TIMARRO-546190 format. One record per residue: x, y, z of N, C-alpha, C in turn; residue number from 1. Coordinates in pm, whole numbers, plus 50000, padded with zeros to 5 digits. Each point is the difference from the previous one (the first is absolute). Example, Ala and Ser with C-alpha at 12.3 -4.5 7.8 and 13.67 -1.06 7.14 Angstrom:
// TIMARRO-546190
51319;49431;50780;49911;50119;50000;50090;50120;50000;1
49965;50105;49928;50082;50119;50006;49923;50109;50073;2
This chain:
// TIMARRO-546190
14991;29207;94298;50082;50081;49911;50074;50101;50073;1
50112;50018;49991;50085;50100;50071;49985;50140;49950;2
49988;50104;50093;49992;50142;49952;50078;50021;49851;3
50128;49962;50001;50062;50041;49876;49949;49930;49881;4
49959;49874;50008;49941;49952;49889;49872;50050;49970;5
49908;50037;50102;49878;50056;49971;50023;50144;49913;6
50109;50072;50051;50032;50137;49934;50054;49967;49856;7
50085;49905;49983;50050;49959;49865;49889;49952;49904;8
49906;49925;50056;49898;49926;49910;49900;50130;49962;9
49974;50094;50093;49927;50107;49958;50054;50084;49912;10
50134;50022;50004;50062;50077;49888;50009;49930;49868;11
50013;49868;50011;50006;49926;49880;49851;50005;49922;12
49903;50003;50080;49863;49999;49948;49967;50140;49935;13
50049;50096;50089;49986;50149;49934;50057;50016;49867;14
50137;49955;50007;50099;50013;49878;49916;49918;49857;15
49941;49888;50046;49954;49938;49877;49864;50052;49955;16
49920;50038;50090;49884;50078;49973;50015;50132;49915;17
50120;50071;50048;50023;50099;49921;50059;49972;49862;18
50084;49917;49994;50062;49939;49865;49884;49972;49905;19
49885;49927;50057;49910;49964;49919;49876;50119;49965;20
50027;50109;50057;49929;50125;49968;49841;49985;50086;21
50009;49930;50092;49874;49976;50099;49982;50110;50099;22
49884;50028;50036;49976;50088;50126;49976;49898;50108;23
50026;50058;50120;49979;49904;50118;49850;49967;50009;24
49906;50082;49947;49857;49973;50001;49977;49880;49897;25
50075;50019;49876;49969;49894;49917;50073;49870;50034;26
50110;49999;50051;50057;49885;50051;49912;49927;50093;27
49947;50068;50110;49908;49963;50093;49871;49933;49944;28
49950;50066;49909;49883;49935;49915;50031;49871;49935;29
50115;49998;49931;50037;49868;49938;50038;49899;50081;30
50042;50017;50115;50057;49908;50098;49870;49972;50080;31
49903;50070;49997;49881;49971;50090;50035;50028;50162;32
50083;50093;50022;50042;50052;50131;49968;50150;50014;33
50012;50035;50123;49937;50148;50035;50137;50078;49968;34
49949;50124;49938;50096;50109;49996;50087;50032;50117;35
49936;50017;50118;50092;50023;50122;50098;49902;50036;36
49954;49874;49980;50087;49884;50040;50121;50005;49900;37
49989;50027;49877;50114;50004;49912;50086;50111;50008;38
49940;50116;50063;50068;50105;50027;50094;49976;50114;39
49948;49955;50102;50091;49941;50111;50114;49900;49958;40
49940;49921;49920;50118;49877;49963;50107;50080;49922;41
49977;50081;49910;50101;50076;49918;50091;50098;50089;42
49939;50043;50128;50082;50080;50081;50062;49920;50111;43
50006;49853;49997;50057;49920;50092;49930;49977;50122;44
49873;50059;50009;49919;49991;50128;49907;49888;50012;45
49984;49916;49905;49920;49893;50007;50063;49873;49920;46
49995;49871;50051;50047;49888;49946;49876;49923;49957;47
50013;49945;49857;49895;49929;49923;50006;49859;50050;48
49868;49935;49985;49994;49863;50017;50046;49927;49860;49
50034;49883;50012;50052;49937;49865;49869;50007;49899;50
49877;50005;50043;49897;49991;49902;49989;50156;49948;51
50023;50103;50076;49994;50150;49965;50121;50018;49891;52
50113;49932;50057;50135;50029;49912;49962;49932;49854;53
49937;49887;50001;49961;49935;49871;49908;50079;49914;54
49910;50066;50067;49905;50100;49924;50081;50115;49950;55
50092;50047;50065;50073;50121;49967;50100;49955;49878;56
50058;49886;50022;50095;49947;49895;49935;49974;49867;57
49885;49931;49999;49908;49999;49891;49967;50117;49921;58
49965;50116;50080;49956;50118;49947;50117;50080;49945;59
50120;49970;50055;50125;50052;49933;50063;49924;49905;60
49938;49875;49957;50059;49898;49900;50136;49947;50040;61
50003;49971;50134;50117;49931;50050;49957;49891;50092;62
50096;49964;50090;49954;49884;50100;50037;50033;50133;63
49957;49918;50096;50030;50040;50145;50156;49967;50023;64
50051;49907;49948;50154;49973;50004;50077;50098;49953;65
49953;50053;49887;50082;50100;49939;49985;50136;50072;66
49890;50028;50054;49995;50126;50101;50078;49971;50106;67
50001;49888;50081;50071;49973;50101;50162;50003;49977;68
50020;49936;49901;50158;49994;49951;50051;50140;49977;69
49919;50092;49954;50028;50140;49937;50022;50085;50151;70
49986;49943;50112;50013;50077;50119;50135;49979;50058;71
50106;49923;49936;50120;49962;50053;50111;50124;50008;72
49952;50115;49929;50089;50106;50012;50078;50017;49865;73
50032;50123;49972;50094;50007;49884;50142;49984;50038;74
50068;49947;49896;50135;49970;50046;50072;49987;49848;75
50139;50021;49992;50069;49973;49894;50003;49855;49959;76
49971;49963;49879;50012;49869;49963;50129;49961;49933;77
50055;49897;50049;50119;49936;49924;49967;49962;49843;78
50106;49977;49922;49976;49957;49870;49938;49861;49986;79
50004;49912;50090;49939;49863;49992;49923;49985;50144;80
49918;49919;49999;49928;49971;50115;49955;49850;50000;81
50053;49926;50089;49958;49850;50027;49888;49982;50081;82
49907;49941;49966;49896;49942;50099;49983;49844;49994;83
50038;49955;50114;49996;49852;49999;49866;49953;50026;84
49983;49857;49977;49866;49940;49990;49917;50012;50118;85
50051;50016;50115;49923;50024;50118;49999;50150;50049;86
50040;50101;49922;50003;50137;50017;49894;50077;49925;87
49981;50133;50018;49906;50083;49929;49866;49998;50080;88
49951;50138;49998;49870;50033;50076;49895;49904;49935;89
49917;49936;50082;49891;49912;49953;49853;50069;50068;90
49899;49978;49919;49881;50034;50045;49885;49987;49907;91
49885;50036;50036;49891;49969;49906;49995;50085;49872;92
49960;49929;49896;50014;50068;49862;49869;49932;49931;93
49891;50073;49970;49890;49960;49953;49940;49875;50077;94
49976;49884;49953;49958;49880;50067;50123;49920;50039;95
50121;50025;49978;50109;49923;50037;50084;50065;50101;96
50136;49958;49974;50105;50074;50078;50117;50023;49894;97
50064;50124;50035;50123;50037;49909;50112;50018;50093;98
50108;49973;49932;50150;50033;50078;50051;50104;49893;99
50058;50107;50060;50058;50082;49921;50143;49960;49997;100
50058;50029;49874;50126;49959;49950;50122;50099;49980;101
49962;50112;50039;50089;50132;49983;49944;50105;50102;102
50091;50076;50043;49957;50117;50090;49942;50114;49928;103
49949;50075;50074;49927;50131;49969;50086;50097;49922;104
49949;50052;49902;50091;50120;49916;50053;49922;49879;105
49988;49882;49982;50051;49943;49870;49903;50031;49882;106
50059;49980;49883;49919;50047;49881;49900;49895;49989;107
50000;49878;50025;49899;49892;49982;49977;49948;50146;108
49873;49953;50021;49961;49911;50132;49973;49860;49964;109
50097;49910;50002;49991;49857;49979;49939;49945;50127;110
49911;49897;49976;49957;49932;50125;49940;49862;49954;111
50007;49913;50085;49942;49869;49982;49870;49986;50069;112
49903;49944;49904;49866;50006;50064;49943;49846;50011;113
49943;49969;50106;49948;49866;50005;49832;50009;50033;114
49961;49908;49913;49847;50019;50028;49922;49860;49963;115
49881;49989;50045;49929;49872;49976;49843;50041;49999;116
49991;50129;49976;49874;50064;49983;49895;49942;49901;117
49887;49959;50016;49905;49971;49866;49915;50120;49964;118
49995;50095;50081;49927;50117;49965;50105;50111;49958;119
49988;50057;49895;50100;50110;49961;49994;50122;50063;120
49874;50021;50067;49981;50140;50060;49991;50109;49912;121
49998;50120;50044;49990;50121;49924;50123;50019;49893;122
49969;50080;49923;50116;50046;49888;50083;50102;50080;123
50136;49978;49995;50086;50114;50024;50043;50073;49873;124
50007;50133;50025;50050;50074;49881;50090;50110;50059;125
50122;50023;49938;50102;50098;50059;50081;50038;49867;126
50061;50114;50036;50081;50065;49879;50114;49928;49978;127
50074;49925;50089;50127;49938;49965;49982;49871;49909;128
50101;49999;49913;49988;49866;49931;50054;49886;50104;129
49958;49877;49951;50007;49887;50072;50049;49868;49921;130
50086;49907;50035;50024;49881;49948;49983;49888;50087;131
49940;49894;49936;49968;49868;50071;50069;49896;49932;132
50053;49912;50091;50069;49870;49953;49944;49892;50090;133
49934;49895;49942;49957;49902;50086;50114;49889;50021;134
50022;49986;50131;50113;49908;50014;49969;49862;50060;135
49858;50000;50035;49960;49851;50045;49837;50011;49991;136
49941;49877;49989;49854;49988;49983;49954;50074;49892;137
49880;50055;50003;49919;50049;49885;49920;50109;50040;138
49982;50113;49932;49938;50109;50048;49895;50055;49894;139
49895;50043;50022;49919;50071;49893;50002;50143;50031;140
50047;50070;49879;50021;50147;50037;49878;50069;49897;141
49912;50063;50068;49881;50078;49944;50048;50158;49996;142
50002;50027;49868;50033;50137;49958;49887;50083;49957;143
49883;49978;50029;49880;50059;49971;49979;49997;49840;144
50001;50118;49930;49980;50015;49862;50126;49960;49921;145
50106;49987;50070;50130;49962;49937;50020;49852;49993;146
49912;49917;50057;50004;49844;49962;50008;49946;50151;147
50018;49854;49975;50018;49908;50114;50094;49901;49962;148
50109;49980;50085;50108;49915;49958;50020;49881;50115;149
50039;49889;49965;50035;49903;50102;50162;49999;49984;150
50062;50016;50123;50153;49990;49996;50044;49877;50084;151
50092;49914;49929;50046;49887;50066;50157;50034;50026;152
50078;49918;50063;50133;50025;50014;50093;50027;49893;153
50047;50128;50012;50092;50046;49880;49914;50102;49911;154
49867;50003;50027;49921;50104;49912;50006;50141;50070;155
50003;50106;49916;50022;50123;50047;49904;50087;49942;156
49974;50115;50070;49895;50115;49955;50045;50130;50034;157
50007;50100;49906;50024;50140;50026;49891;50077;49979;158
49974;50088;50127;49890;50074;49995;50039;50163;50006;159
49960;50074;49902;50000;50134;49990;49929;50048;50130;160
50046;50125;50053;49918;50075;50091;49855;50021;49953;161
49902;50004;50103;49883;50012;49957;49898;49880;49956;162
50087;49894;49984;49914;49883;49956;49946;49918;50126;163
49863;49994;50005;49953;49946;50123;50045;49838;49996;164
50012;49947;50135;50048;49870;50013;49956;49920;50123;165
49977;49877;49994;49979;49929;50119;50027;49845;49965;166
50028;49929;50107;50054;49855;49970;49939;49918;50092;167
50001;49860;49970;49960;49892;50091;50065;49864;49942;168
49996;49894;50094;50043;49874;49954;49925;49942;49880;169
50073;49933;49904;49933;49955;49879;49954;49854;50050;170
50069;49944;50109;49959;49864;50048;49974;50017;50138;171
49852;49990;50057;49968;50013;50129;50072;49924;50112;172
50060;49885;49945;50073;49922;50098;50139;50027;50016;173
50064;50090;49934;50130;50050;49974;50022;50126;50041;174
50116;50041;50083;50033;50140;50004;50096;50040;49874;175
50015;50136;50010;50089;50024;49871;50100;50126;50059;176
50108;50023;49929;50106;50106;50036;50014;50063;49882;177
50014;50143;50027;50035;50086;49895;50111;50108;50047;178
50091;50042;49891;50111;50082;50023;49934;50133;49949;179
49983;50089;50091;49940;50147;49949;50099;50098;49996;180
50027;50082;49896;50086;50106;50002;49930;50129;49964;181
49988;50081;50092;49913;50139;49968;50106;50104;49994;182
49955;50084;49902;50081;50133;49989;49966;50082;50145;183
50103;50052;50034;49975;50095;50108;49993;50150;49964;184
49902;50058;50049;49984;50144;49985;50053;50071;50123;185
50100;50064;50023;50039;50065;50109;49909;50121;50028;186
49913;49994;50117;49921;50113;50038;50084;50135;50026;187
């Protein structure tokens, strides 16, 4: 990671932590990382491994790809933004891979998610609203006390902020694809 990317990533983590009302100590505990390491990361003096970045992202209710994409720097956005099929930042998101479909600073963060995981993993909970549209395959979406749903192509699900959620394939032999649109809260 370049020095500029490390500084930008640290600033992004700090901004998200503050926007969520977390202290450095609280974030460190929730991410299972040391307070001194997170302090260095936020000041741009330490680069995280992808595993550490994943732990930080989960504690902040976001993803590695969103944290890394958020480091592209602020800029004025044109009224329209075209992202071709082979463009957009890609990276880990839960047990799959996501491709971001709009730049940072937009009101919504749309992404394409591809997965084949049989294990839904831990629940994610964040303050932002989220919309899911299954575009291929079949996914089981577990919402804890809010129910469990099977989504097939064309099925959609809207989640208000604060609803715990996780998902996995509904057919172990087939991958699935979701279009996810998250509300963005600018830190």
